[in-house]
C-alpha positions in Angstrom: 85.6 109.0 -8.4 86.5 108.1 -4.6 85.5 104.2 -3.9 83.7 103.3 -1.0 85.8 100.9 1.3 84.8 98.7 4.3 81.4 97.0 4.8 79.2 99.6 2.3 80.4 102.5 4.6 81.7 105.9 3.1 85.2 105.8 4.3 88.5 105.8 2.8 90.2 103.0 4.9 89.6 99.4 6.5 89.0 98.6 9.8 91.0 96.3 11.7 88.3 93.9 12.1 87.6 93.7 8.2 91.5 93.7 7.5 92.3 90.7 10.2 89.3 88.3 8.9 88.0 88.1 12.2 84.5 87.7 10.6 83.6 84.8 8.5 83.2 84.9 4.6 79.6 85.6 4.5 79.7 88.6 6.8 83.3 90.2 6.3 85.5 91.2 3.7 88.8 89.3 2.9 91.4 91.7 2.6 94.6 89.3 3.6 96.5 90.1 6.6 97.1 88.3 9.5 94.1 85.9 10.4 93.6 86.8 13.8 90.3 85.6 15.6 88.4 87.8 18.0 87.5 86.5 20.9 83.5 85.9 20.8 82.9 86.8 17.5 83.2 83.2 16.1 81.0 82.1 18.8 78.4 84.6 17.9 78.0 83.6 14.1 78.0 79.5 15.1 74.9 79.7 17.5 71.8 78.6 16.5 68.9 81.2 16.1 66.0 80.5 18.5 63.6 80.9 16.1 64.9 79.1 13.4 64.8 75.0 12.7 67.6 73.0 13.8 67.8 71.1 10.6 67.1 73.6 7.9 68.4 76.6 9.6 65.3 78.8 8.5 62.8 80.4 10.3 60.1 77.8 11.4 56.4 78.1 10.8 54.9 75.6 12.9 57.7 74.7 15.6 58.2 71.8 17.4 61.0 70.3 20.0 62.4 67.2 21.3 62.5 66.3 24.8 66.0 67.6 25.2 65.2 71.3 23.9 66.1 71.2 19.9 63.6 73.2 18.0 62.5 72.3 14.6 60.0 73.1 12.1 57.0 70.5 12.0 57.5 69.3 8.2 61.4 69.0 8.7 61.4 67.0 11.8 58.3 64.7 11.2 59.7 63.5 7.8 63.1 62.9 9.4 61.7 61.1 12.3 59.3 58.7 10.1 62.3 57.8 8.1 65.2 57.1 10.7 63.1 56.8 14.0 66.0 58.7 16.0 66.9 62.0 17.3 68.8 63.7 14.4 71.8 65.2 16.4 72.0 62.4 19.6 71.1 59.4 17.7 68.8 58.6 20.5 65.6 56.6 19.6 62.7 59.3 18.7 59.1 58.7 17.8 56.5 61.2 16.6 54.7 60.9 19.9 58.0 62.2 21.7 57.6 65.7 19.5 56.1 68.6 21.4 54.2 71.4 19.2 55.3 74.8 21.0 52.9 77.8 21.3 55.0 81.0 20.7 53.8 84.4 21.6 54.2 87.7 19.3 53.8 91.3 19.9 52.2 93.6 17.5 55.8 94.2 15.9 55.8 90.2 15.0 58.6 89.4 17.3 58.6 86.5 19.9 57.5 87.7 23.3 57.2 86.2 26.6 53.6 86.2 27.5 53.6 87.1 30.9 56.2 89.9 31.0 56.2 91.1 27.2 59.8 90.9 27.0 61.0 90.4 23.8 63.1 87.1 23.0 66.4 87.6 21.7 69.8 85.4 21.3 70.8 86.6 24.8 67.8 85.4 26.6 67.4 82.0 28.2 64.2 80.6 26.9 62.3 77.6 28.1 59.1 75.9 27.5 56.1 74.0 29.6 55.7 70.4 28.4 52.5 70.2 29.6 50.9 73.8 28.3 53.1 73.8 25.3 53.7 77.7 26.0 57.2 79.1 25.9 58.4 81.6 28.4 61.7 83.5 29.3 63.7 81.5 32.0 63.4 84.3 34.4 59.6 84.5 33.9 59.4 80.7 35.2 62.1 81.0 38.0 60.2 84.2 39.3 57.0 82.9 39.3 57.1 79.0 39.5 60.4 78.0 40.9 61.1 80.4 43.7 57.5 80.4 45.3 57.2 76.7 44.5 54.0 77.5 42.6 53.5 74.5 40.0 51.0 75.7 37.8 51.3 77.1 34.3 51.2 81.1 34.0 48.5 80.9 31.0 46.3 77.8 31.5 46.8 77.2 35.3 47.4 73.6 34.5 49.8 71.6 36.8 53.3 70.6 36.1 56.6 69.2 37.6 60.1 70.7 37.4 60.9 67.9 35.1 58.2 69.4 32.3 60.3 72.5 31.9 62.4 72.4 28.7 65.2 74.7 28.1 65.2 75.7 24.4 67.7 78.3 24.3 70.5 78.8 27.1 73.4 81.5 26.1 75.4 79.6 28.7 75.1 76.4 26.8 74.5 77.5 23.0 73.0 74.7 20.7 75.8 75.5 18.0 77.5 73.9 14.9 79.1 71.1 17.4 76.0 69.7 18.1 74.7 69.8 14.5 78.0 68.2 13.5 77.4 64.9 15.6 74.3 64.1 13.2 76.8 63.2 10.5 79.8 62.6 12.1 81.5 59.4 11.9 84.6 57.7 13.5 87.1 56.2 11.6 89.8 53.5 12.4 92.2 56.2 12.9 90.1 57.9 15.6 89.6 61.1 13.8 85.7 62.3 13.7 84.7 63.4 10.0 81.8 65.9 10.2 80.0 65.9 6.8 78.0 68.9 7.3 80.9 71.3 8.5 83.8 69.4 6.8 86.0 70.1 9.5 87.6 66.9 11.4 87.2 66.8 15.1 89.4 64.8 17.4 87.7 61.9 19.1 90.1 62.1 21.7 88.6 65.2 22.8 85.4 63.3 23.2 86.9 60.2 24.7 88.8 60.5 28.1 92.0 58.6 28.8 91.8 56.0 31.5 92.7 57.2 35.2 95.6 54.8 35.0 97.0 56.0 31.9 100.8 56.8 32.0 102.5 59.7 30.5 104.4 57.5 28.0 103.4 54.9 25.6 103.5 51.2 25.2 106.3 51.5 22.4 104.9 49.4 19.9 105.0 52.0 17.3 108.9 52.3 17.7 109.2 48.3 18.1 107.1 47.9 14.9 109.3 50.4 13.0 112.8 48.9 14.1 112.0 45.4 14.1 110.5 43.2 11.5 109.3 40.5 14.0 106.8 43.0 15.5 103.8 43.4 13.8 103.0 47.2 12.3 101.3 49.5 14.6 100.7 53.0 13.3 98.8 54.4 16.4 100.6 55.0 20.0 98.6 53.9 23.0 99.6 55.2 26.5 101.0 52.6 28.9 98.6 51.5 31.6 99.7 51.7 35.2 98.7 48.8 37.3 95.5 49.9 39.5 97.2 49.0 42.9 100.4 50.8 41.9 98.4 53.8 40.8 96.6 54.0 44.2 99.4 53.4 46.4 101.4 56.7 44.6 98.2 58.6 45.8 97.6 57.5 49.4 98.5 60.2 51.4 96.6 59.4 54.8 96.9 57.1 57.6 94.6 54.0 58.8 93.8 52.7 62.0 92.8 49.3 63.1 92.6 47.6 66.9 93.7 44.2 67.8 91.0 42.7 70.0 92.7 40.0 72.0 92.0 37.9 75.5 94.5 40.0 77.5 92.9 43.3 76.0 93.0 45.7 73.2 95.8 47.3 71.1 94.9 50.3 69.0 97.3 50.9 66.0 98.2 53.8 63.6 99.0 52.2 60.0 101.3 54.4 58.0 99.5 53.8 54.7 101.3 56.9 53.3 104.8 55.7 54.2 104.4 51.9 53.5 101.2 51.5 51.2 101.9 47.9 49.9 102.3 46.4 53.4 99.5 48.5 55.0 97.6 47.4 52.4 98.3 43.9 52.8 97.6 43.8 56.5 94.1 45.9 56.1 93.0 43.1 53.3 93.9 40.1 55.4 92.5 41.7 58.4 89.0 42.5 56.7 88.8 39.0 55.5 89.1 37.8 59.0 92.6 36.3 58.2 93.8 36.8 61.5 90.8 35.8 63.5 91.9 33.0 66.1 95.4 33.2 65.2 97.8 33.4 68.3 101.2 35.3 69.1 103.4 32.1 68.7 106.7 33.9 69.7 107.4 36.4 72.7 110.9 37.8 73.8 111.0 39.8 76.8 112.5 43.2 76.2 112.6 42.7 72.6 109.5 41.7 70.8 106.0 40.1 70.3 105.5 38.2 67.0 102.3 37.0 65.5 100.1 36.7 62.2 100.8 32.9 61.4 97.6 31.0 61.1 99.6 27.5 61.7 100.9 29.0 65.2 104.4 27.5 64.2 105.9 30.9 62.8 106.7 28.9 59.4 103.3 29.5 57.6 101.3 32.6 56.7 100.7 33.9 53.1 100.4 37.6 52.0 97.1 39.0 50.5 98.3 38.3 46.7 99.4 34.8 47.8 103.1 35.4 47.4 105.9 37.2 49.3 106.2 41.2 48.6 108.9 43.3 48.4 110.4 45.6 51.5 109.4 49.3 51.8 111.8 51.4 54.1 111.1 55.0 54.6 113.7 57.1 55.7 112.1 58.7 58.9 111.0 55.5 60.2 113.1 53.5 62.8 112.8 50.8 65.6 113.4 53.1 67.9 110.5 53.0 70.6 108.2 50.6 72.3 105.2 49.7 70.4 106.6 49.7 66.7 104.7 47.5 64.3 106.9 45.6 61.9 107.0 42.9 59.5 108.4 39.6 60.2 110.4 37.9 57.3 112.7 35.4 56.1 115.0 37.8 54.3 115.1 40.8 52.0 111.5 40.6 50.2 110.2 37.9 51.7 107.1 39.5 53.6 103.9 37.4 53.9 101.5 37.5 57.2 103.5 38.0 60.0 104.1 40.9 62.2 105.7 41.7 65.4 105.5 44.5 67.9 108.6 45.7 69.9 109.0 45.9 73.9 111.6 48.2 73.3 113.7 50.0 70.8 116.0 47.8 68.4 117.5 49.9 65.9 119.4 47.1 64.6 116.5 45.8 62.7 116.4 49.3 60.6 116.6 48.7 56.9 115.9 45.0 57.6 112.2 44.7 58.5 109.4 47.0 56.9 108.1 49.3 59.5 104.4 50.0 58.9 102.7 51.2 62.0 102.7 51.8 65.7 100.9 51.3 69.0 98.7 54.1 69.7 96.5 52.7 72.4 96.4 49.8 74.8 100.1 49.8 75.9 98.8 48.3 79.5 97.6 45.1 77.3 101.0 45.0 75.7 102.7 44.9 79.1 100.5 41.9 80.1 101.6 40.1 77.1 105.2 40.7 77.8 104.6 39.3 81.5 103.3 36.2 80.1 106.3 33.6 80.8 107.4 31.5 77.8 109.0 28.1 77.1 112.7 27.7 75.9 111.5 28.2 72.4 110.0 31.7 73.1 106.3 30.5 72.7 104.1 32.0 75.3 102.9 29.2 77.9 99.7 31.0 77.9 97.9 31.5 74.5 97.4 35.2 73.6 95.0 34.7 71.0 93.7 37.6 68.5 90.1 37.4 68.3 89.5 39.7 65.4 90.9 42.8 64.0 88.7 45.8 63.7 89.5 48.3 60.9 88.3 51.9 61.7 89.9 54.0 58.6 90.6 52.2 55.4 92.6 54.7 53.1 92.2 52.4 50.4 88.6 51.7 50.4 88.2 55.7 50.8 90.5 56.0 47.3 88.6 53.5 45.6 85.1 55.5 46.4 86.9 58.5 45.4 87.8 57.2 42.1 84.2 55.6 41.6 82.7 58.9 42.0 85.2 60.7 40.1 84.6 58.1 37.0 80.8 58.6 37.5 81.1 62.4 37.2 83.4 62.5 34.3 81.0 60.0 32.7 78.2 62.5 33.4 80.0 65.3 32.0 80.8 63.5 28.6 77.1 62.4 28.4 76.5 66.0 29.1 78.9 67.2 26.3 77.7 64.7 23.7 74.0 65.7 24.2 73.1 62.2 25.9 71.8 63.7 28.7 70.3 67.2 30.2 71.3 68.9 33.2 69.5 67.8 36.5 67.9 70.5 38.6 70.9 70.5 41.0 73.4 71.2 38.1 71.3 73.8 36.7 71.1 75.6 40.0 74.8 75.2 40.5 75.7 76.4 37.1 73.3 79.5 37.7 75.4 80.0 40.8 78.6 79.6 39.5 78.1 81.7 36.3 76.6 84.7 38.3 78.0 87.6 40.0 76.9 89.6 42.9 75.6 92.2 40.4 73.6 89.7 38.4 75.9 89.7 35.3 77.2 86.5 33.7 81.0 85.5 34.2 82.8 84.2 30.9 82.9 80.6 30.8 86.6 79.0 31.1 85.4 76.1 28.7 82.9 73.8 30.5 81.7 70.8 29.0 78.4 72.3 27.2 80.9 74.8 24.9 83.8 72.5 24.8 83.6 72.1 20.9 83.8 75.8 20.4 87.0 76.0 21.3 90.3 76.4 19.1 92.8 73.7 19.1 96.0 75.9 20.2 96.5 73.6 23.2 97.0 69.7 23.4 93.5 69.2 24.3 91.7 71.3 22.0 91.5 74.3 24.3 92.7 77.8 23.7 95.7 78.7 25.8 97.9 81.3 27.2 101.1 80.1 27.0 101.3 76.5 28.4 99.1 76.3 31.2 96.8 79.0 31.6 93.2 78.9 29.6 92.4 82.1 27.5 89.1 83.7 28.8 86.6 84.1 25.9 84.4 87.4 26.1 81.4 88.1 24.1 82.1 91.4 22.9 82.0 92.7 19.6 85.4 93.8 17.8 86.7 97.3 18.2 86.4 99.2 14.9 87.8 102.5 13.9 85.1 105.2 13.4 85.1 107.5 10.5 85.2 110.5 12.6 88.4 109.3 15.0 91.9 110.5 14.6 94.7 108.7 15.6 97.9 111.3 16.8 101.2 109.6 16.7 102.9 110.2 20.1 106.3 111.7 19.8 109.1 109.9 21.1 110.1 110.8 24.5 113.9 111.1 25.4 117.2 111.6 23.6 118.0 109.4 20.5 121.7 108.4 20.7 121.9 106.7 17.2 124.2 103.8 16.4 127.3 104.9 18.3 129.0 105.5 14.8 130.5 108.9 16.3 131.7 107.7 19.8 
């Protein structure tokens, strides 16, 4: 008798998919061999069916949903909410009056369909419900007849509703999978590992919690220190060293700043080299915006040399930096005291910069590598000439006061960097909340996602691992993402595994060329 092999088919061989264990245990056959996962197969088995309860994973009889789009059977979700008073997956507070009873429509065959177009629901269609009317539609129907024309009346009951009343129940691009259900019973241990009770698979907490923006690439070294020294308390977890926020910012400033000295003899416009002397420019801008220079005098002027100011005492021996202490010099290779209008820091020696600065009347290259150049005059040279023409006494102090009324800052790269960091942190927080199910996408985000994932031909492009399916990735890379090599992320296509047909025949191609053997006869 000839046995039947492979998925109950009358064939005498095993297909590649059956041999490689690409399917799960319940659907595939375990024959051994290389355990390779075909891209897309594992995703299909982990998606929650649109017609099943998310708690029991069985077809529902009386469907109800939560405001975030999870569908349950009425008996299951009511009993759970009565006892826990929270969402089973997101742990958000949830009461019985928050649940929404859904009205699905079926055709003569008993399949769930859209009540307007009668198109059948499937795992590949985007399904949404109207909170007001409780009716369930295809997303394409709502988009075509409500969103695009701006007609906010229910298609079945003509009841008015708003855009926020649309609840997405199923989105093939953002499936509600095992990652979402595992969070219902996940607990974080002291070691930072999330243990999922339902799936039994540990998830790395680091994938859910991002590192601080100023985290260094090296650790604090406490674990190594505790291992080699008995005087240090034992530490079993390495933590990344945190870079000072200002140092982190200085290393990333790539643009220049612009300011204006408003004096009683005219205005002088300054260009600040924030990209080449970030600490010095930061000190100058902070002092200027705080009004530190307002009302100060240029206390020293030497014709054919320089004009010095920035001392509130007007004596040349006062002044403090923004931090209250002196800070170090910053010498750039390509900057030199080579022309009129160079803006540089006055000091009492190496690394003694405070608030005083000077502007050159002519080149003074002997000051290179001794004073920090942090800008130049880009407007107001006639006003500088007027200041140079003011007579001075024997102590090089101008006989007529040259007063700085105020310093206006037009372009502040540091404030712009802080704003970018705040927007970036807010965006990252929103993405994390979206991945953890703490919030839903806004209307603008839904439209942006639709544009980004739709080609000119109306087909969907594969995702490179956005926030909503981050948990479906394998952990080949260091951040839990599937990678090709070291840097490139591997695309995941929802295509079935290629199996061998029983009628197909494979013919081995003969080797081309002459076979030289092992050269033993040469």
